[in-house]
N, C-alpha and C positions, 0 to 999 in steps of 0.2 A: 178659643178661651180666651178671655180677655185677662192676663197677668198682672193686671191694676187692680182688678177686683178679688179683694179675699173673702172664700168662702166662709161660710160661719163657723165649721169646722175649724178651719184656720185659724180665723180670730180668738176663737175660745183657745186654742193652743198657745198664740201669742199673749193672751192674758194670763195664761196658768206659768207659761214659761217666765215672764217678767215677775210673776208674784215669787216662784221657786227660787229666782236669781236673786230677788230682792232680800229673800228668807236667808240666804247662805250668805250675802253679803252682810249680812246683820249680825253675823257671827265673828264679824274682824272688828277692831277696836273703830270707834266714829272715826278716827283720821285716816285707818285704812282704808275704809268704807270711802271716805270722801275722795280719798286718792284713784283709787281703782274707778269710782264713777266718773271722776274728771277726766283721768286718762284715756278710757275708752267711750267716753260720750254718753253715757248713759244717762244723764242727768238732763241735758240739753241737746243732746243729738250732735255736739260738736266735741271733737276728740281735742284734748289740749296735752301742750308739749310739757318736758318737764319743767323747763323754764317758767311758763303760764303758773303752774300749778304750786313751784315753788313761790311764785310771788305771793301767792293768795295765803298761803301757809307763814310766809316771811321766814323761807329757809332756802337752801342751795337748791339746785338742779340734783345734786348728787346726793342729796339726805331725801328727796324725793323719789331717786331711783331705788334707793336702798328700802325705803316704806314701801316701795311698789313692788319691789324682789319678796319681800316678807310677806305681804298679804297674797301674792301670787301663790308661793310655797304652802301657805296654810291654806289655801282654795282649793290646790291638786292633792293636799291632803286625802285618803279616803273616807275620812269620817265627814267630810264637809263635800267633798265631789261625788260620793254615793248618792248623794240626795239630787244632784241635778241628774246626774246618767239613769237613775230609777225613773224619773220621768222622761227622760228622751227614750229610754227602750221603752216605757207604755205607749210613747207616740208612734212610734215605729211597726209597734203589734199592730 
């Protein structure tokens, strides 16, 4: 089996996961959402350093670290993480 080829079921799961992830990220402030997307490479596939993200926002890397930490705390909160967990649990069944 060729692992480079994605099955139709996997393609649908990937699209749905991206949709769910986007939905959860939209619950953050626009700044937090952008920081998370840049740090984890969710926009262009390239992960950016704290320094790089800081330059794009004209703030220090320490400030970006604080914004990222706050956003991750929010994302770990059950009210948000439940949405992704429910999706992932449904995929595993």
